[in-house]
C-alpha positions in Angstrom: 87.1 -1.6 120.1 84.7 -3.8 118.1 85.9 -4.7 114.6 83.9 -3.9 111.5 81.7 -6.9 110.4 83.6 -7.0 107.0 86.8 -8.0 108.9 85.2 -10.5 111.2 86.0 -14.2 110.9 83.2 -16.6 109.8 82.9 -17.9 113.4 82.7 -14.4 114.9 80.0 -13.4 112.4 77.9 -16.5 113.4 78.3 -15.6 117.0 77.1 -12.0 116.4 74.0 -13.3 114.6 73.3 -15.8 117.3 73.3 -13.1 120.0 70.4 -11.5 118.2 68.4 -14.6 117.3 69.0 -17.3 119.9 69.0 -17.6 123.7 72.4 -18.0 125.2 72.0 -21.7 126.1 71.3 -22.5 122.4 74.2 -20.6 120.9 77.0 -23.2 121.4 75.0 -26.1 120.0 73.8 -24.0 117.0 77.4 -22.8 116.3 78.6 -26.4 116.2 75.8 -27.5 113.9 76.4 -24.6 111.5 80.2 -25.3 111.5 79.5 -29.0 110.6 77.1 -27.9 107.8 79.6 -25.4 106.4 82.4 -28.0 106.4 80.1 -30.6 104.7 79.3 -28.0 101.9 83.0 -27.5 101.3 83.6 -31.2 101.1 80.8 -31.6 98.6 82.0 -28.7 96.4 84.2 -29.5 93.4 86.5 -26.7 94.7 87.6 -28.9 97.6 90.1 -30.5 95.3 91.6 -27.2 94.2 92.9 -27.1 90.6 96.4 -26.0 89.9 95.3 -22.6 88.6 92.6 -20.0 89.4 91.2 -20.1 85.9 90.2 -23.8 86.2 88.8 -23.1 89.6 86.5 -20.5 88.1 85.2 -23.0 85.6 84.7 -25.7 88.2 82.8 -23.3 90.3 80.6 -22.4 87.4 79.8 -26.1 86.9 78.8 -26.5 90.5 76.8 -23.2 90.4 74.9 -24.5 87.3 73.8 -27.6 89.1 72.5 -25.6 92.0 70.9 -23.1 89.6 68.9 -25.7 87.7 67.8 -27.4 90.9 66.6 -24.2 92.5 64.6 -23.4 89.4 63.1 -26.8 89.5 62.2 -26.5 93.1 60.5 -23.2 92.4 57.8 -25.1 90.6 57.2 -27.6 93.5 54.7 -27.5 96.3 55.2 -29.4 99.6 53.5 -32.6 98.5 55.4 -32.7 95.2 58.7 -32.1 96.9 58.1 -34.9 99.4 56.7 -37.3 96.7 59.8 -36.7 94.6 62.1 -38.1 97.3 59.8 -41.1 97.8 58.9 -42.0 94.2 60.8 -39.7 91.9 59.4 -36.8 89.9 55.9 -37.1 88.6 55.4 -35.5 85.2 52.1 -34.2 83.7 51.1 -32.9 80.4 51.8 -29.2 80.0 48.9 -26.8 80.2 48.8 -23.3 78.7 48.3 -21.9 82.2 51.7 -23.2 83.2 53.4 -20.6 81.0 53.0 -17.7 83.5 54.9 -19.3 86.3 57.4 -20.8 83.9 58.2 -17.3 82.5 58.7 -15.8 85.9 61.1 -18.5 87.1 63.0 -18.6 83.8 63.4 -14.8 83.7 64.9 -14.8 87.2 67.1 -17.7 86.2 68.3 -15.9 83.1 69.3 -12.8 85.0 71.0 -14.8 87.7 73.0 -16.9 85.3 74.2 -14.1 83.0 75.2 -12.1 86.1 77.6 -14.8 87.1 79.4 -14.8 83.7 82.7 -12.9 83.9 83.3 -10.2 82.8 79.7 -9.5 81.7 79.0 -7.0 84.5 82.0 -4.9 83.4 80.8 -4.3 79.8 79.3 -1.1 78.5 75.5 -0.9 79.2 74.6 -1.1 75.5 76.7 -4.2 75.0 75.1 -5.8 78.1 71.7 -5.1 76.8 72.5 -6.5 73.4 74.1 -9.7 74.8 71.2 -10.2 77.2 68.7 -10.1 74.3 70.8 -12.3 72.0 71.6 -14.8 74.8 68.1 -15.1 76.3 66.7 -17.4 73.6 69.9 -19.4 73.5 70.1 -19.8 77.2 66.6 -21.0 77.6 66.8 -23.3 74.6 69.9 -25.0 75.8 68.4 -25.4 79.3 65.3 -26.9 77.7 67.3 -29.3 75.5 69.3 -30.5 78.5 66.3 -31.0 80.7 64.5 -33.0 78.0 67.6 -35.2 77.4 67.4 -36.4 81.0 64.3 -38.4 80.2 65.3 -40.9 77.4 62.0 -42.7 77.4 60.1 -39.5 76.8 62.6 -38.5 74.2 61.9 -41.7 72.3 58.2 -40.7 72.2 59.1 -37.1 71.3 57.6 -35.8 74.6 59.5 -32.7 75.5 60.1 -32.7 79.3 60.4 -29.3 80.8 62.1 -28.2 84.1 58.7 -27.6 85.8 57.7 -31.3 85.9 55.6 -31.1 82.7 56.0 -32.4 79.2 54.9 -31.1 75.8 53.3 -34.0 73.8 54.5 -34.8 70.3 51.3 -33.3 68.8 51.7 -30.0 70.6 54.3 -27.1 70.5 54.1 -25.5 74.0 52.6 -22.3 72.4 49.0 -23.4 72.7 46.5 -21.1 74.3 43.5 -21.9 76.4 41.0 -21.0 73.6 42.8 -22.7 70.7 40.8 -24.9 68.5 42.1 -28.0 66.6 42.7 -25.9 63.5 44.9 -23.4 65.4 46.8 -26.2 67.1 47.5 -27.9 63.8 48.7 -24.6 62.3 51.3 -24.2 65.1 52.5 -27.8 64.7 52.9 -27.3 61.0 54.8 -24.1 61.5 57.3 -25.2 64.1 57.7 -28.9 63.0 60.8 -28.3 60.9 62.7 -26.7 63.7 61.4 -29.2 66.3 62.5 -32.1 64.2 66.0 -30.6 63.8 66.6 -30.0 67.5 65.3 -33.5 68.4 67.6 -35.2 65.9 70.6 -33.0 66.0 70.8 -31.9 69.6 68.6 -33.8 72.2 69.2 -37.2 70.7 73.0 -36.4 70.7 72.8 -35.3 74.3 71.3 -38.6 75.2 73.7 -40.7 73.2 76.8 -39.0 74.6 75.5 -38.7 78.1 76.4 -35.1 78.1 77.8 -33.7 81.4 77.0 -30.5 83.3 80.5 -29.2 82.5 79.9 -29.5 78.8 76.6 -27.7 79.1 78.3 -24.9 81.0 80.9 -24.8 78.2 78.1 -24.5 75.6 76.5 -21.7 77.6 79.8 -19.8 77.5 80.2 -20.3 73.8 76.6 -19.1 73.2 77.0 -16.0 75.3 80.3 -15.0 73.8 79.6 -16.2 70.3 81.1 -14.5 67.3 77.5 -14.3 65.9 77.0 -11.4 68.4 79.9 -9.4 66.9 77.6 -7.1 64.8 75.6 -6.1 67.9 78.4 -5.0 70.2 81.4 -2.6 70.3 84.9 -3.5 69.0 86.3 -3.8 72.5 83.6 -6.3 73.5 84.3 -8.3 70.4 87.9 -8.8 71.7 86.6 -9.8 75.1 84.2 -12.3 73.6 87.0 -13.9 71.6 89.1 -14.2 74.7 86.3 -15.8 76.6 85.6 -18.4 73.9 89.3 -19.4 74.0 89.1 -19.5 77.7 86.1 -21.8 77.6 87.8 -24.2 75.1 90.9 -24.4 77.3 88.9 -24.9 80.5 86.9 -27.8 79.0 90.0 -29.4 77.5 91.6 -29.3 81.0 88.5 -30.7 82.6 88.7 -33.6 80.2 92.4 -34.1 81.0 91.8 -34.0 84.7 89.3 -36.9 84.4 91.3 -38.9 81.9 88.5 -38.6 79.3 89.0 -41.1 76.5 89.1 -39.5 73.0 88.9 -36.1 74.5 89.8 -34.2 71.3 87.0 -36.0 69.4 84.5 -35.3 72.1 85.5 -31.6 72.2 84.9 -31.3 68.5 81.5 -33.0 68.9 80.5 -30.5 71.6 81.7 -27.6 69.4 79.5 -28.9 66.5 76.6 -28.9 68.9 77.2 -25.3 69.7 77.0 -24.5 65.9 73.8 -26.5 65.6 72.1 -24.8 68.6 72.9 -21.4 67.1 71.2 -22.4 63.8 68.2 -23.8 65.6 67.7 -20.7 67.7 67.7 -18.6 64.6 65.2 -20.9 62.9 63.0 -20.9 66.0 62.9 -17.1 66.2 62.0 -16.9 62.5 59.2 -19.4 63.0 57.8 -17.2 65.8 58.1 -14.1 63.6 55.9 -15.8 61.0 53.5 -17.0 63.7 53.1 -13.4 64.8 52.4 -12.2 61.3 49.5 -14.7 61.0 48.4 -13.9 64.6 48.6 -17.5 65.8 51.1 -17.0 68.6 50.8 -14.4 71.4 53.5 -14.2 74.1 53.2 -10.5 74.6 52.2 -11.0 78.2 55.6 -12.6 79.0 59.2 -11.6 78.7 59.8 -14.2 75.9 58.3 -12.0 73.2 60.1 -8.8 74.4 63.5 -10.4 74.9 63.8 -13.8 73.3 61.9 -13.0 70.1 63.2 -9.4 69.8 64.1 -8.2 66.3 67.8 -8.8 66.6 67.1 -12.5 67.1 65.1 -13.0 63.9 66.4 -12.1 60.5 63.3 -11.6 58.3 65.5 -12.0 55.2 66.1 -15.7 56.0 62.5 -16.7 56.5 61.5 -19.6 54.3 58.6 -18.5 52.0 57.1 -22.0 52.3 56.2 -21.2 55.9 53.7 -18.7 54.6 52.1 -21.2 52.3 51.7 -23.7 55.1 49.8 -21.2 57.2 47.7 -19.8 54.3 46.1 -23.2 53.7 45.0 -23.3 57.4 43.5 -19.8 57.1 41.6 -20.5 53.9 40.2 -23.7 55.4 39.1 -21.8 58.5 37.2 -19.3 56.3 35.5 -22.0 54.3 34.4 -23.7 57.5 32.9 -20.4 58.7 30.9 -20.0 55.5 29.6 -23.6 55.8 28.7 -22.9 59.5 26.6 -19.9 58.4 24.9 -21.9 55.7 24.0 -24.7 58.1 22.7 -22.3 60.7 20.5 -20.6 58.2 19.1 -23.9 56.9 18.1 -24.8 60.5 16.4 -21.4 60.9 14.5 -21.9 57.6 13.2 -25.2 58.7 11.6 -23.4 61.6 10.1 -20.6 59.5 6.5 -21.7 60.3 7.0 -21.1 64.0 5.4 -18.0 65.6 7.4 -14.8 64.9 8.8 -16.0 61.6 6.0 -14.8 59.3 7.6 -11.5 58.4 11.2 -12.8 57.9 12.8 -11.4 54.7 13.4 -14.3 52.2 16.7 -12.7 51.1 18.2 -12.5 54.5 19.8 -15.9 54.5 21.3 -15.3 51.0 22.6 -11.9 52.1 24.5 -13.4 55.1 26.2 -16.0 53.0 26.9 -13.5 50.3 28.6 -11.2 52.8 30.7 -14.0 54.1 31.7 -15.0 50.6 32.4 -11.5 49.4 34.4 -10.6 52.5 37.2 -8.2 51.8 40.5 -10.1 51.0 42.6 -10.5 54.1 46.3 -9.8 54.5 47.0 -13.5 54.2 45.1 -13.8 50.8 46.8 -11.0 49.0 50.4 -11.0 50.4 53.2 -12.2 48.3 55.3 -14.4 50.7 58.6 -13.4 49.1 57.7 -9.7 49.1 56.7 -10.0 52.8 60.0 -11.4 53.8 61.8 -8.4 52.4 59.3 -5.6 52.9 60.7 -3.1 55.4 57.4 -1.1 55.4 55.4 -4.1 56.7 57.8 -5.8 59.1 58.1 -2.9 61.7 54.3 -3.0 62.1 54.4 -6.7 62.8 57.0 -6.6 65.5 56.7 -3.0 66.7 58.0 -2.1 70.1 55.6 -2.6 73.0 54.7 0.4 75.2 56.7 -0.9 78.1 59.6 -2.1 76.1 62.8 -0.5 77.3 65.1 -2.1 74.8 66.5 0.2 72.1 66.1 -2.0 69.1 64.6 -1.2 65.7 64.0 -3.0 62.5 65.8 -0.3 60.6 69.0 -2.1 61.7 68.3 -4.8 59.1 67.7 -2.5 56.2 70.3 0.2 56.7 
C-alpha cells in the first residue's frame, strides 16, 4: 500500500515528483543533483553546527532566515541586467525617484508580513493583540531595516546619502517623501520638518552601526526587542504582556550566548551598547511618526496610496501630545511665503496684461479688474495654518480625528479617542 506523502522520506518525495515532471532517463541524474544541492545548503546553514540547546538553534535559524529575507527583498527590485551586473561590478546605486515608492511599498509590506509571521509565538496570540503588535512593529521593523541597509555603505553615510534596499539612495537635501509635482518650496518644507529626526538617527544609530560593524545577529536581536517591547504594553492584553517580557529575556540570553560561542571580546559592554540602540530606535520611531502627523496636518505629505500611512503612521504610533510646537512654526513660515509669492505672481501677470492694453480686444477692459484680483488674493479668508494655535492644536481632540481619520478601506480598529479617554 502506498504511504501518505507526509510520511515519505525526502528521497521518496523527490522520486514521486520526478515521475510527474521528468523522463525516466533523467530521473537518476536529477536526483543526484538535488541531493548534492540539499547537502550543500545544510553545510552552509548555521544550524550545521548544532548548538547545545534548541533555544539557541531557534535564534541561529532566525539569523540565517534574516539574511535570506533581506536578500530576497533586494532581488525583488532587480531586473536581469541589474542582477548580472551586480555579480560583475557590484551594485549600482541611483538617486531615488518618487515613482520608486510604489514598488518599495509592495515589497516591504510582503517582507513585513513574512518576518513577523516567523516570530514565535506571534501566531498564537489573540487576534486583537496580533493586530496591535503588527501596527506598532511595522514602523520599527522598516526603520531598523533601513538603518541597517544604509550602514552598509559607509562612503554614502559620510555624505548623508541614505541608501535603500532597492539600489537607490536619498540625497542629503531630500527626505524620501517627495512627490512628482513638488516644487522647491514644498521640498524645503519637508526637509525642515524631518531634519531633527533625521539628524538624530544618523548620529545615534547609523553612525553607530558603522562604527561597531554591527552583525546580522545583533539586528535580529533588535528586531525581537522592538516587536516585544514594553512600550507596547498598553496596546495588548495582560497575558500577552507576560509573553512579551519572556521573549525579551529570551532574546537577551540568546544574544549573550551567541557572543560567548564566538568568544566576543567585551561582550557585556557590547550587549549594553546594543540595548541602548534599541532604546534610541524606539525614540526615533516615535519622533518620526509625530513628524509625519504634522506633515499631514499641513498637507505636505501624502502616503495614503500605500500601506505606510494605514499601518506605520496609524494613530497608535504617534502621540499628538508629544508633538513639538516649534514644528508648526517651521511650516507656517513656508506657507506664508508661498502665499506671498502667489500674490506677487498675480501682480506680475496683471502688469504684463496692462502693458498690452492697446492691443485689439483690450479696449473695453475694466480698469478695476487688476486691482480686484490682487485685492481678492490679499483678502483671502485666513487659512487653518494662519489662525491655529500650535499648542492648542497638539491637544485638541476635536481637530485631530479629522486629520487622521480612518480610511474607507482601513480594517484596523483604532481610534483617536484612545488618547483622550
